[in-house]
C-alpha positions in Angstrom: -5.9 -15.4 -3.2 -5.7 -12.1 -1.4 -2.9 -9.7 -0.4 -2.9 -8.7 3.3 -2.5 -4.9 3.3 -1.8 -2.7 6.3 -1.5 1.1 6.3 0.0 2.6 9.4 0.9 6.2 10.5 2.9 7.2 13.6 -0.5 7.8 15.4 -2.5 4.8 14.4 -3.3 1.7 12.3 -5.4 3.1 9.5 -6.2 -0.1 7.7 -5.7 -3.9 8.0 -7.5 -5.8 5.3 -7.2 -8.4 2.5 -7.3 -6.9 -0.9 -6.6 -7.9 -4.5 -3.8 -5.3 -5.4 -2.3 -2.0 -4.2 -0.5 0.5 -6.4 2.0 2.5 -4.4 3.6 5.8 -5.4 7.3 4.9 -4.9 10.1 7.5 -5.2 11.4 5.6 -8.2 7.9 5.3 -9.7 4.6 3.6 -9.0 4.6 -0.1 -8.3 1.8 -2.6 -8.0 1.7 -5.4 -5.4 -0.3 -8.6 -5.7 -0.3 -11.7 -3.5 3.0 -13.6 -3.8 5.1 -10.6 -4.7 8.8 -10.9 -4.0 10.1 -9.2 -0.9 10.7 -5.6 -1.6 11.2 -2.3 0.3 10.8 1.3 -1.0 10.5 4.8 0.1 7.2 6.4 -1.0 6.5 9.9 -2.3 3.5 12.1 -1.7 0.7 10.9 -3.8 -2.3 8.5 -4.1 -2.2 4.8 -3.4 -4.8 2.9 -5.4 -6.4 0.0 -3.5 -8.2 -2.7 -5.6 -10.5 -4.8 -3.3 -11.2 -7.4 -6.0 -9.9 -8.2 -9.5 -11.6 -5.8 -12.0 -12.9 -3.5 -9.2 -12.6 0.3 -9.5 -9.7 1.5 -7.3 -10.1 3.4 -4.1 -7.6 6.2 -3.8 -5.8 7.0 -0.5 -3.6 10.1 -0.3 -0.3 9.5 1.6 2.6 11.7 2.4 6.1 10.2 2.7 7.2 7.0 4.4 8.1 3.5 3.4 6.5 0.4 1.9 7.6 -3.1 2.7 6.5 -6.3 0.9 7.1 -9.5 2.8 5.7 -13.0 3.0 3.0 -11.5 5.3 1.8 -9.0 2.7 2.2 -5.2 2.1 2.8 -2.8 4.9 2.9 0.9 4.2 4.3 3.1 7.0 3.2 6.6 5.9 4.1 9.9 7.6 0.5 11.1 7.0 -2.7 9.8 5.5 -5.5 12.1 4.2 -8.8 11.0 5.7 
């Protein structure tokens, strides 16, 4: 199983891919999202998201600034104000 993950800024779609897990820096603390996660919405704080492409893989860090994260039956969508390239 895979989690569909999209990372979007006001300017562009940064990523759209299937991954194993994403750990998001929420304003109330970090949270991890796997396939099948219950619907959820959170604001995000400035920090690094960790993207795990496969189970047991080393994470890839993606720096984000502000925004929202939404988990739905379609997967995880992160709407970030800014993403560090």
